[in-house]
N, C-alpha and C positions, 0 to 999 in steps of 0.2 A: 257553298264555299265558306260559310260562317263557322261550321262545326269545328274545323281544325284550327281556327284562328288562335284561340287561347286554350290549350289543352287543360290547364289548371284553373280555368275561369270559374267553374262550378264550385270548386273548393274555396276559391278566393271570395266568391260572392257569399258563401255560407259563413266564412270567418268574419267578413265585413258586417254581415247582417247581425251576427251574434254580438260583435263588439259594439255596433251602433245601438243595439237594443239595451245592452248593459249601460252604455253611456247615457242614453236617454232616461233610463230608469233612475240612475244616480241623480240626474238633474231634477227629475220629477218626484223623487222619494219624499214621502210625507214629512219626514223630520226636517226636510229643508223648507217646508211650508209652515212658518211659525204661527202658532195659535196665540190666543190672547193670554198673557201671563200677568196676573194681578195679585196683589196682596191686600188683605183686610186693612182698611185705613188709608190705602193709596188713593190717588186721584185719577179718574179716567181721562184719557187724552184723545179718545176718538168715539164716534158714535158707533154703537154696537147694536145690530138688529138680530132678531131671531131668524135662523136659517130654516126653521120648520115649525109646524104646529106641534105643540107638545103639552101634555098634562101629567103632572107628577105630584106625589105627596111630599111636601117640604118638611124635612126633619127640623130644619132651622126654625121656620116659622111656627111649626107645631110646638116645639120646645119653648119658643119664646112666649107663646100664648099660655102654655101650661105653667111656665114660671110666673107669669103675671097673675094667673088664677091662684096659684099657691101663695104668692106674696100677699094676696088679699086676706088670707086666713090668719086671724089673730093668734098669738101664742096661747097655748093651753096652760093655765096657771093652777097651782095647788097651794093651800094655806099651810104655813109652817109655824105651829104654836111655840116652838122652842125659841124663835127669834125674840119674843117679848122677854122671856126669862134671861136670855143671854145679854140683851141690851140693858136690862135692869141691873144685872150684875156689873156690867161694864160701867154704868152710871155711878153705882156705889163706889167703884174703884176710883173713878175720876174725882168724885166729891171728896173722898177720903184723901186723895193726893193733894187737892187744893187746900183742905183743912190743915194738913201737915205743913204745907208751905206757909199758910197764914200764921201758924203758931211757931214757926222756926225763928231762930235768932239771927237770921240773915238780915242784911240791911235791905231797905226798900227796893233798891235797884236790882239786887240779886234775886229777891223774891219775885219781882215783876218778870225778870228774865226766865225764871223757872216756870212760871205760869204760862208764858207764851210758847214754851217748848214742850208742853205736855203732849204725849203721844195720843192720837185719836181725837183730840179736841184742839181746835185752832182758836185760841183766845187772842184777840187783838191787843196791842199795847194799852189801848184805852180800857178794854174790858178787864185786863189784868190789874190796872191801877184801881178801877172801881171795886174789884173783888177784894183787894187788899184794904180798901177804905171802909168796907162794910163793917158794921158792928156785928157782934155775935148773934143777936136776935135777927138782924137782917140777913146774915149768912144762913141762919137756920131756915128763914123763909125761902131763900134761894133753893136750898136743898129740897124743901117740901114741894115747891112749885115745879122744880125740874123732874122729880119723881112722878108727880101728877101728870105733867105734860107727856112724858114718855109712856106712862100707863094708858093715858087717853088715846094717844096716837096709835099705840100698838094694839089697842083693843079693836081698832078698825083694820081694814085691809090696805096694804101699801104694795101695789104692783111694782115691777122692776122700773117702770117709767113714771112711778107716782111719788117718788121721794121729794121732788121739788114741790109738788102740790101739798104734800103732808107738812113740809116745813112752812109753807106759806100759811097754812091753816093754823099751825102751832104759833106762829108769830102774831097772827091776828088775835088769837085767844090771849096770848101773853100781854100784848100791848093794851088790851082792853082792861086788864085787872091790876097790872103792876106798874110801878113807877119806872122812870127811864133807866135808872141805874140798875135796879134789880132785873128789869125786863131784858136789858142788854145781856146780862150774864146768863140768865135762864135760857134765852134764845141761842146763845153761843154754845152752851153745854148740851142742851137737849137736842137742838137742831143738828149738831154734829153726830149725835148717836142714833138718829133716825135712819133706818135701812129698810129695804123691802122685806115684807113678811109673806109675800106671795112669790113663789118660785115657778120658772117655766118648766112644764112637764115636756121634756124634749121628745120623748117617745110618742106621747099623745099628739104633740104639735106636728111631728113628722108624719104621723098617720093621717092627720087631718089635711095636711097640705098635699100629701100624695093622693088622697082621695079627691081633693079639689082639682089637682092637675090631671088626674086620670079621667075626670069627667069631661075634659075638653077634647073634642073630636080632632082627628088629624086634619091638617090644613092642606087642601088641594090647590095647587097653582096651575093655572092654564095660561099658556103663552101662545099667541097667534103668530103665524108666519109674517115676518117683517116688523113685528112689534119692537119698539126701541127698548133695549135692556139698559143701556148706559148712554149718557150724554157727556160730552167733554166738560170736565170740572166736577162731575159727580164724585162724592166720596164713596168708596167701595166698602160695603159691609158683608157680613158672612152670608146673608141671603142672596146678595148679588153673585157672590162666588158660587153658591149652590146652583143658581140659575145657569151660569156659564158652564158649570160642570155637566148639568143635565143636558144642555144643548150641545155638548161636545166641543166647546170653544176654549177650554182650558188645556194648556200643555199637559200631556200625560202619556200613558202607555199607547203605543201605536197598535192599532187593531188590524186584523187581517183585511177587513173591508176598507181600510185606508190604503193598504199597500197594493191590493189587487188591481184597482183601476189604473194606477201608474204603470204597473207591470204589463197589463194587457195593452194599453195604448202604446207603450214603448215597443212591444213586440210587433204590433200591427204596423206602426210607422216604419220600423226597420225592415219588416217583411215587404212593405210596399216598395221601398227604395231598392232593396235587394232583388226583388222580382223584376223591377224595371231594368236594372242593370243587366240582369241575366238575359232578359228577353228582348230588350230594345237598344241598349247602348253598350255593347261589349267593348267599344273603343276606350271607355273610361277605365276598363279593367287592365289596360295595357301596362299601367304603372301603379305600383302600390302607393306612391306619394299622392297620386290624384285621388285615390280612394280615401287616403287620410285627409286630404283637403275637403272632400265632400262631407265626410263624417264630422270633421271639425267645424265646418260652417253650419251644418245642421244643428249641432249641439250649441253653437254660438247663438243661432236664431232662437232656439227654445229657451236658452238661458236669459237672453235679453227680454223675451216676452214674459218669462217667469219673474224676473226682477222688477220689470215694469208693473206687473200685476201686484206684487208684494208692496211696491212703493206707492202706487197710485190708485189701487182698487180696494174697496169700493169707492167710487167717486162721489161722495156725499155732497161735496161742495160744487160739483158740476164744473170742474176746471178742464177736464178732458186731457190732463197732462200725460196720460199713458200714450196717447197718439203722437206726442212729440218725439218719441223714441225712433231710432232708425230701423223701423220694422221691416223695411224692404232690403236691408243691407245683405242678409244671407242670400236671398234669391238673386240679387244683383251680382254678387261675387261668383256664385255658381254659374250664372249665365255667361258672365264675361270670361271666366277662367276655364269652364268645363263645357257646358252645353245648355242651350236655351230650354230644351224640354225638361232637363233636370232642374233648372231654375224654377220652372213652373211647378214641378212636383214639390220642391222644397217650400215654395210659397204656400201651397195647399196644406202641407203637413204642419207648417209653422202656424197657420191660422187655426187649424184644428187643435193644436196643443196649447195655443194661447187661450182658447175658449176653455179647454180642460183645466188649465192652471187657475183660471178665474173661478170656476166652479169648485175647485179643490179647496178654496179658502172658505171655511164655514161662515165667517163674518160677511163674505161677499155674496153667499148663496141667497140670502134673504133679499138683498137688493136686486139681484138678477132675477129672482122669481117674481118680485114685484114689478120690475121694469125689464122684461125680457129683451126689449130692443137694445139695451146696453150690451148684452151678450152678443147679439147679432151685429152690433156696431163693431165690436172688437174683432170678431171673425171676419167680417166684410172688409174692414180697413186693412188688416194684416194680409188677407188673401189678395185683394185687388191692388193694393200698393205694391206688394211683392211681385205679382204677375206683371203689372205695368212696368215696374223697374227692370225685371228680367227681359221683357220684350224690347224695351228702349235701349238697353245697353249691351245686348249679346254680341253685337258687331261694332261696338263703340271703339273708335280709333283716335278720337280727338277729345280735348278737354271740354269743348262745347257740347259734345254728345252726352257727357255726364251731367253737365249743367241743365241741358234740356230734359234728361231723365229725372233730375231732381225736381224740376218744375212739374213734370207729369205726375210724379209721385205725390207732390204736394196737392195738386188738383184732384187726384184720385182719392187721396185720404179725406180731403174736405168733402168731396161728393159722397163718398161712402158713409161718412158720419152724418152728414146733413140729411141724406135720404132716409135714414132710420130715425134721426132726430125729429123729423116731421110727424112720425107716428107717436111721439111722446106727448101726452096731454099736459105734462108738467114743463115742457120746454118753454124757455123764455128767449126773447130776442137777444139778450146779453150773451146767451150761449154761442150765438153765431160768431161773435168776435173771438171767443176762445177757440172755437173750432177752426176758424181761419188761421189763427196764430199757431196752433199746434200743427196744423197741416203744413204750413210754410216751414216751420222748424224741422219737421220730419224730413221734408224734401231736401232742405239745405244740408242737414246733418248727414243724410244718406249720401248725397252727392260728394260732400267733403270727405267723408270716411272712405268711400269707395275709391275716390281719386288718390287718397293718401296711402291706401293699403293694397290695392289690387296688384300693383307692380311688385311690391315687396313680397306679398303672399305668393304671387305667381312664380317669383324667383325661388323662394324657399321650397315650393312644392313641384318645381320643374315644369311649370306651365308658361308658355310663351304668350305674352299679351299682344294685342293688336298694335298697340303703340310701338312696341319693340319691333314688330314685323315691318311697320311703316318706316321706322328708322333704318332697318336693314335693307329696305328696298331702294333707298336713295343711291343713285349711281356713283356718288362721290365717296361711298364706303371704301376703306382701304382694299379689301379683297376684290371688290368689283372694279375698282380702278386698276388694280393689278391684272385682273382678267381682261379688261378692255385694252390695256397697253401691251401685254405680253402675248395674248392669244386672241386677236381680233376676230378670227373665224369662229372660235368657240364662243366668244361673247355674242356675236351675231346669232349663232345657233341658239344660245340660251335665251335671247330675247324672243326669237320666233317661237321656241318651245313654251316659254312662259305665257305668251299670248294664246297659243293653242290650248294649253292645259288649263289656264284660268277660266276660259270660257266653258270648257267642259266641266270644270268643277262647279261653276255656277249653275250649270244645267242640271246637276244631280243633287245640289244642296250641300256640296262639300265646301271647305274653307278656301275660297278663291285667292284670298290674300296670302295665306300660307303656301298655296301652290305656286303663286307667282314668285315669292321670295325663295322657295325651295329650288325653283328652276334657275334663278339667278346664280345660285351657289352650287348646283349639283355637279358641275364639272370644274370647280376651282382647282382641283388637283392637277389639271392639265397645264397650269401655269408653271409647274416645276420643270417640265420637259416639253415645251410647246412643239418642237419639231417632230415629235413622234406621232402627231395626230394630223391626219390628212387635211383638215380644214384650216390648219395653220401653216401649211408648207408653201403656199403661194406659188405652186407650179414648179418649185425647186426639186432637188433630189429627195428621195424617200429613204431615210436611214434603215428602214426595215428590209430593204432589198438585200442588205449585206448581213442580216441577222437570221439565226435559226428561228423558225416559227414559234417554238416553245419560249425562246428568249423574248421574242416580240410580244407574245401573249403576257409574259411576266411583266414587261415594261408597261403594257397597256393596263394591266390590273393595278399597277403601282399608282396610277392616278387616283384610285379610290383610297388607298392607304394614305397617300400624300394629302388628298383633300380632307380626310378626317383629321390629320395632324394640323393642317391649316385652320380647320374649324375649331379645334381645341385651343390652338394658340390665340385665335381671335375671339374666343369665347362665344361662338355661335350657339344659340339654343339647341337643345337636343332635337327638338321637332324639326328644325331646319337642317341640322347635320344629318338627320336620318335619310334625307333625299340622296346623299352622296353614295352610300352603298346600295340603298334599296331601289334606286331607279335602274340598276343593272340586275339586281336580284342574284340568282345563282345561274345565270345564263352562260352559254358557251360564247367564247370569242370566236365566232363562226369562221371568219375569213382565215385566220391563222390556223385554226383547227383543220380546215379543209386542205390548206397547203401542207400541213404536217402529215395528213392522211396520204397524200400523194407520195410522200417519202417512206412513211412507215404505217401501214394499215393497222397495226396493233398498238398505236400510240395511246397512252393513258388519257382518257377524256378529261380527268380532273385537272390536268395541267393547263387546260384552256378554259376553265370555268371560273367565273367571279365567285368571291367568297360569300356573297349574300350579306344579310338575310334577304329573303323575298319581301316584297312590299307588305308592310304591316297595317297600312291605313289606306283609306280611299285616296288621300292626296298623293302619297308616293306611288301608288298603283297607276293613277292618272298620268303622272309624269313619266313613268316607265313607258306607257303606251304612246304618249305624246312625243317623247324623245325618239322612239323607234319610227313612228309614223312620219315625223318631219324629216328624218334622215333618209327614209326610203323614198319619199316623194321628191325630196331635193335631188337625190341621185338619179332619179328616173328622167329619161329624155322625154317621155310622153307624160304630160301633166294635164291631160284633158280631164274633165269632170268624171267621165266614166273610169279612166285609169286611176284617178285619185281614190274613187270608191273602192276599186278592186284592191289597191295597195293597202288602204287602211283596214279593210276587212281581213286581208291576209295577215297583217301584223297582229291584229287582235286574236285571230284564230290560232296563230302560232304561239302567242303567249299563253292562251288557254290550254293548248295542247301540252306545252312545256310545264304547266302547273305553276307558273310564276304568280298567278293571281289567287292561288288557293288560300293564302294566309291573309288576304285583304278582306275587307268587309263589303266588297262589291257584289251586287246581284246581277243576274243576266239583264234585268231591266236597266240597271245603271250602265252596264257595258254598252247596251244598245244606244242609250242616250249619249254616252261619251263618243261613240263612233259617229253618230249623226253630227255632233258638234265639231269633231275633227274635220269631217268632210266639208262642212259648211265653211269653216275657217280656212282650210287649205285651198278651197276653190277661190276664196277672196284673195289669198296671198299670191296664188299662181294663176290669176285670171289672165286671159289672152290680151295682148296689146293691140291697139288699133293700127292697122296698116295704112301708112300715109300715102296719098296719091303722088305720082311722079311729078316733079317740079317742071314748070314750063321754061322755055328758053329765057324769057325775061326774068323769071325768078332765079334762075341759075346765075345770070349776069349780076343781079343784085347781091346774091350771096357771095359771089367772087369778089365784088367790090368791098363787101363788108369784111371779108377775110384779109384784104389788103390793109385794112385799118389796124391800128394797134389797140385791139380790144382789151379791156382790163381783165385780169385774172382774179377771180374772187376766192380767197382762202376761206374754207369752212372747217372749223374745228381742227386746224392743222392739216387739212387735206386740200390740195389745190384742185378746184373744180373748173369745168369749162366755162367760157363766157355765158352769160345769161341767155343770149340769143340762140345758143346751140342746145339748150336743155329741152328735151322732148319726153313725151310719155306721160302716163297716168299712174 
């Protein structure tokens, strides 16, 4: 019977699988996993370890050593004999200029100023005054000594960096032979004109340095797995940048081997869920919004794990903060709003993807390789916390259920982390406090978020929560109060059918709470015209006696349309409103159809058929069978166990023959379990009463005396009952 349930389910599964795979790939895409982005001269803010063993020739370090070797090569110098001649000529020009100033008619101040401003020779004011005060013989001596000093200095070699030493030598020679005045002037003039007579041979120097650098071999850098590359506070240089680039830790071009793992894992995960939906839970395919909910929660779970890994992994400080995240929220929402087994699937896939995201971070790979138990901790915590959360909440109907689930999630998280922490030789006792704290935080956050979001999420995606069902099951609800007051017979019938159907639902694993609430509301349309239904006529006249059978059938069908209208008006969830049309399916209104056949054998059958649809779920199919079984047994004069068995089997066989169950998800095994439950419940409802023995004469007299007394009448819920002494039966 499953094949015809959702004709387009195969295509819908395919579309869902493709969409989910694309969504997961976008979440896991490598560009979304930031690498280390550093600049030369910046400061490291985290510990970076090598994710692999690697050996490479470092261009940076090789060039650095070659530059150092080249720097040790001294410049290659050549002697320039023309320097002595040029500087001697320049000395003659300076001496001539000074002589001219000495012989000029300028006053002393003007001549002193002229001397201090000579180009190429910086005479101090004191030296200028001394030069002007010299006698002609003394000035002649200055000229002779200056020429001798220049000639002596230039006969030797003066390298580019040897001018200062040459001047010092000149000063020593001058001071030793001349007086203070003459010595000052000679040193000022000759010292200013000393220049290098050895020049750097640029070409030869470059060749020598190239040869020295070329002799340095390439530097090979070897890095071990887990080796620390950077520590917080380290200043980054070009060699560090090169290491990070060689290790693949620097942001850059995305390679195919970065994209392929994310694509493969996304396809596998989507295929697993798609295959599960197609083969195990076609009920989830009934509404596109539920598929959207499943896909959205799955993406949310992966995104939370991914962001947690980016924020808190690798955990070099051993704070375990990743595990404080609501890792079980996705499985909990799926279990509460959709299906427990789907919640377990989401928990398993979320754990696998959390591990993948951790390994996708190159800076975490080394740590995980060195401490593999950390990777196992992550997968185990996400898997077990999600599974326990799903199992604890899939039938949650009260706030305390979610609080209990939060406590279980916290305990499971702590146990999963601690179990693998014991394998870590580097573990310290202080870690246990952090583990306990993050486990408690995870449980509390998951419980809080699930409580705050599941009702709103269920409303957006058209999923009825158990809390909403419990609210609708209260008999003081407006529609149920209307049903009780206007149609007491229908109300009683609904209560009996709910008891019958709920127990059958529990027997096959269907949603018993949804079945009970659906039974309460399945006939609310009868409140619009109560007198047209036999259970509400109270033995009075039947208005159908004066109507054409086709008109009666139309009026009977009208309670379905009216019920749906009341459901829309009171905003009943779709899952509850579905019981109104589906518990009748597309069956014939047999009584009036047979009456019409007596008048017109060619009457159109469709005039007497409900509009449908046929039951689409286990729950509405169970209510169809329970509604018919209860009515048949109630109308039968013989309610012996054997007769009840026959009647129930007949009802179920008739519905199967009519094809009313073809679009439900019930199997023959389910139907057999439902039939057994119906029979057991109906035997209890219609059990035989004890036959009381005939009263003795003395008992009759006592009873007569009691009747003569004014026994109080006890009102119960507005119904006047007999005195307590007259109540009998079990």
